[in-house]
N, C-alpha and C positions, 0 to 999 in steps of 0.2 A: 625411888618409891617418889621422890618429891619433885622429880624432874618430869614427872608423869604426871602428878599433880599441876604442876606447871603449864605443863603443854595444854592439859585438858582445860585450864583456866582460859589462857589465853582463845584456845578455841569457843569458850562460849563468849568471850568479850567478841571475837570475830562473828559470830553468828549475830548479836546484838546490832552490830555494824550494819552488816548484810540490811536487816530489817528495814533501814532506816532509808529516808528518803522514799521516792514512787514506788519502788519494790516494798512497802512497809503492807500496801492494800492486798496485794497480788499474796505475799508471803504468809500473811492473816489469813486468807483466804485456803491456802495450802493449808496452812498449820490447820485449821477448823476442819476439813474435808479428813486430813489424817488422823488428827485426835478422832475424832468420829469412828473411823473406819478402824482403829488399833480397840476403842471401848467395845464394837462387834465383833473384834477376833478376826478382823480381814486383814490386817495391818499388823508388824510388831517389830521392833528394835534388835539389832543383829550386833553381835560382839565385835565386830569389827565399827562399829559406831555408824551405819547404814542400815536406814528402812529396809524393809522387805514385805512380801505380800505372801502374808499363810497362806490364801486361796488366792484362785485368779479370778481379778475384777472383773465383773459385771458391767461396771461404770468406768468408761474411760476416762472420766474426771478424774477418778482415784489415781489410777496408771500418773495421769499427768501431775497431780500432786505432790506424791511421791515421787517421782522423778524432779521435779524443782527443790524439793526438799533436800534429795542427797544432791543434787548439784551446787546447793548451798554449803552441806557438810563438805564436800568435798573438795571446793574453795578452802573453805575454812584449814581444812587438815592440811594443805598442802601446803598453805600460806606459815599454819602453826610447825610444820616439817622443817620448813625453810628456816623459820626464826632459831628451831633447836638439835639442829643439826639430826636428825630422825627422818624416817620416812613418813611419808601419808599416811602409809598403813598403820605404822607405829602411834600419830598422832590419833587417829582412829576409833582404834585400840583403847587407847589412853582415855581417851572423851568417853568411851561407853565405860570402861569400870570407875571412871572417874564422877563423872556427870552423869548420863544415862540412863545407868542402871538403877540409881537410886530414884529416879523419876518415874520407872516403869508400876504402874498401880495396879494392886490387884484385880486378874482378872485378865491383864493384858499380855501377850503373848512378848516372848523374845527366842533367840535362837544363837547356840554355841555353831562354833567351826565343824561345819559337817555333821550336826546334832539334828533333831527333830524342833519341829517346835514345842517349847512349852508354855506351860499355862503360870503366872506367878497368882 
């Protein structure tokens, strides 16, 4: 369990690093779009640590924002996995369990593997 928490904390630190520099504005804009979509029930968190679309988006900007954030998360999970001798999938699942799950707000959606979208 401690190893999973360490992996998740490393992933959080790496996410913060990704937001530095010129990518900050783009990342902030993508985060704002995704946060609004999560509040509206259009996007949600998955237990693999990746964002998903609850409903097909009518706005291509939403899909682009989700893809941008997921690309950043995937890179973080690959780096955390390499440092900790686990798979990127395990790093993503650890990040969900130890960091992301606690940040899901009431009314937002999450999905377990193979399960339906569930509102918190």
